[in-house]
C-alpha positions in Angstrom: 10.7 -19.3 -32.1 10.1 -16.1 -29.5 10.2 -16.8 -25.8 7.0 -17.0 -24.4 5.1 -14.7 -21.8 4.3 -15.3 -18.1 1.4 -13.1 -16.8 1.0 -12.7 -13.1 -3.0 -12.3 -12.9 -4.7 -10.9 -9.8 -7.9 -12.5 -9.1 -10.7 -11.7 -6.5 -9.9 -12.0 -2.9 -13.7 -12.9 -2.3 -16.1 -10.9 -4.5 -16.2 -12.5 -8.3 -17.2 -9.2 -9.5 -13.7 -7.4 -8.7 -12.1 -9.3 -11.4 -11.0 -6.8 -14.1 -11.8 -7.3 -17.9 -8.0 -7.6 -18.6 -7.7 -10.5 -16.1 -10.4 -12.3 -17.9 -9.0 -11.9 -21.2 -5.9 -12.9 -20.3 -7.1 -16.1 -18.7 -8.8 -17.0 -21.6 -6.0 -16.5 -24.1 -3.2 -18.3 -22.0 -2.2 -21.7 -23.3 -2.2 -22.8 -19.7 -3.1 -21.1 -16.0 -1.1 -22.4 -12.9 -3.1 -21.7 -9.6 -2.0 -21.9 -6.2 -5.3 -23.6 -5.3 -7.2 -25.1 -8.3 -10.0 -25.7 -6.2 -10.5 -22.0 -5.8 -9.6 -21.1 -9.2 -12.3 -23.5 -10.7 -15.0 -21.4 -9.3 -13.7 -18.5 -10.9 -13.2 -20.3 -14.3 -16.9 -21.6 -14.0 -18.4 -18.4 -13.3 -16.7 -17.0 -16.3 -16.9 -19.7 -18.6 -13.0 -20.2 -18.8 -12.0 -23.3 -20.3 -8.1 -22.8 -20.4 -6.1 -25.8 -19.0 -5.7 -25.4 -15.2 -2.6 -26.8 -13.3 -1.1 -26.6 -9.7 1.5 -24.5 -8.4 2.1 -24.2 -5.0 5.3 -24.5 -2.4 4.9 -28.3 -2.6 4.9 -28.2 -6.7 7.8 -25.8 -7.2 10.2 -27.8 -8.6 7.7 -29.7 -11.0 5.7 -26.9 -12.0 8.6 -24.4 -12.3 10.3 -26.8 -15.1 7.1 -27.4 -16.8 6.5 -23.3 -17.3 10.1 -23.0 -17.9 9.9 -25.4 -20.9 6.2 -24.0 -22.2 7.6 -20.4 -22.0 10.8 -21.7 -24.1 8.3 -23.4 -26.6 7.0 -19.7 -27.0 3.4 -20.3 -25.3 1.8 -18.0 -22.8 1.3 -19.0 -19.2 -0.6 -17.2 -16.5 -0.2 -17.5 -12.6 -2.9 -16.9 -10.3 -2.7 -17.2 -6.5 -5.3 -18.5 -4.1 -6.7 -14.9 -3.9 -5.2 -11.6 -4.9 -2.3 -10.7 -6.6 0.5 -13.3 -7.1 3.8 -13.0 -5.4 2.6 -11.1 -2.5 3.4 -13.7 0.6 2.9 -16.7 -1.7 4.9 -19.1 -3.7 4.6 -17.3 -6.8 7.5 -15.2 -6.2 9.7 -18.2 -6.4 8.2 -19.2 -10.0 9.0 -15.3 -11.2 12.5 -15.6 -10.0 13.0 -19.2 -11.7 11.7 -17.7 -14.8 13.8 -14.6 -14.7 16.8 -16.8 -13.9 16.4 -19.4 -16.6 14.8 -17.3 -19.3 16.0 -13.7 -19.3 14.3 -13.0 -22.5 10.9 -13.9 -21.5 8.6 -11.1 -20.6 6.9 -11.3 -17.2 3.6 -9.2 -17.4 1.8 -8.1 -14.1 -2.1 -7.8 -14.3 -3.1 -5.8 -11.6 -6.1 -6.0 -9.5 -7.2 -7.0 -6.0 -4.9 -7.2 -3.2 -6.0 -7.7 0.7 -2.7 -5.5 1.4 -4.0 -2.4 -0.3 -7.4 -2.8 0.5 -7.0 -3.0 4.2 -4.7 0.1 4.1 -7.1 2.2 2.0 -9.7 1.9 4.9 -7.4 1.9 8.0 -7.5 5.5 8.3 -3.7 5.9 9.0 -0.9 7.5 7.3 0.3 5.3 4.6 2.9 7.1 2.5 5.4 4.6 4.2 4.6 1.0 5.6 6.2 -2.1 6.4 4.6 -5.2 5.0 5.7 -8.5 6.8 3.1 -10.9 5.4 2.5 -13.9 7.7 4.4 -14.4 11.0 5.8 -17.7 11.4 3.9 -20.5 12.9 6.4 -21.5 15.5 10.5 -21.3 14.8 11.5 -17.6 14.4 8.4 -16.4 16.1 10.2 -14.5 18.9 12.6 -13.2 16.3 10.1 -11.9 13.9 7.8 -10.1 16.8 10.9 -8.5 18.2 12.3 -7.2 14.8 8.9 -5.8 14.1 8.7 -3.8 17.3 12.1 -2.4 16.4 11.1 -1.1 12.9 10.9 2.9 12.4 8.2 2.7 9.7 4.7 2.7 10.6 2.3 1.2 10.1 3.2 -2.4 10.3 0.8 -5.0 8.1 0.6 -8.4 8.9 -1.6 -11.2 7.2 -3.1 -13.9 9.7 -4.8 -17.1 9.7 -8.0 -17.7 11.6 -6.4 -20.6 14.1 -3.1 -18.2 14.7 -4.9 -15.1 15.3 -5.5 -15.3 19.0 -1.8 -16.2 19.4 -0.5 -13.4 17.3 -2.9 -10.9 19.2 -1.3 -12.1 22.4 2.0 -11.3 21.3 1.2 -7.7 19.9 -0.4 -6.8 23.2 2.7 -8.3 25.3 5.4 -6.5 23.0 3.3 -3.4 22.2 1.0 -3.0 25.2 -2.5 -1.5 24.7 -1.4 1.9 23.5 -0.9 0.9 19.8 -4.1 1.2 17.5 -4.8 -1.8 15.4 -7.0 -1.9 12.3 -8.2 -5.4 11.5 -9.9 -6.4 8.2 -11.7 -9.8 8.0 -12.9 -11.6 5.3 -12.8 -8.5 2.7 -15.1 -8.5 -0.2 -16.7 -11.4 1.1 -20.4 -11.3 2.6 -18.9 -11.6 6.4 -16.6 -8.5 5.8 -15.4 -6.8 8.9 -13.3 -3.8 9.3 -12.6 -3.1 13.1 -10.2 -0.6 15.1 -9.0 -0.6 18.6 -6.3 -2.1 20.9 -5.0 -5.3 21.2 -6.7 -6.1 24.3 -10.2 -5.2 22.8 -9.4 -7.2 19.5 -8.8 -10.2 21.5 -12.1 -9.8 23.1 -13.9 -8.9 19.9 -12.5 -11.4 17.6 -13.9 -14.6 19.3 -16.5 -17.4 18.3 -17.6 -16.7 14.7 -15.5 -13.6 14.6 -12.4 -15.6 14.4 -13.3 -17.4 11.0 -11.8 -16.1 7.8 -8.6 -14.3 6.7 -7.2 -11.5 8.5 -5.1 -8.5 7.6 -3.8 -6.8 10.6 -2.4 -2.8 10.5 -0.5 -1.5 13.4 -0.3 2.2 13.8 
């Protein structure tokens, strides 16, 4: 029996119309779909009439779910992995599953189904040189935070791209202002592809004033020139 295929399926980061035909086809023909947040994925499934069995895969379910996926693939079944939103494996637990599958089943095909990504969407709108850039994902919540920002300031590659959540945005903007000053231009994308989408540019001081109140809701991508 041949080993099955693991599909890494990019899903919309907000607007459900951004899903590709290939992604929908893959999600429909897979034997099972593993999702970082099944509540979000259920909305996509309901919108497009997808009835494939849906299972949970996140950092808390890694050991159990990765064992299940390896058994399914070894039995010749096809498995699709989706993240909360965007492309699996980019600043999310999906990278661990791919590594586990490649380590245990070197004969398994791992097939990316490309599509939406907050990282590339923000970079495309930033108006900065992007022939080279450094993507650092989410800054640490507490432990290692000072080391993270010190290392970021020492990078020779620019721009630098960060993801940030709403409850830590103010803290991160304060860190950027302290370490980089007000000379560095920031581009901040909030709620990309959603109804309250906002693309903003300015310095860290202006950003702290701008992103307050209702504007501190949603998910953020920060691009630093």
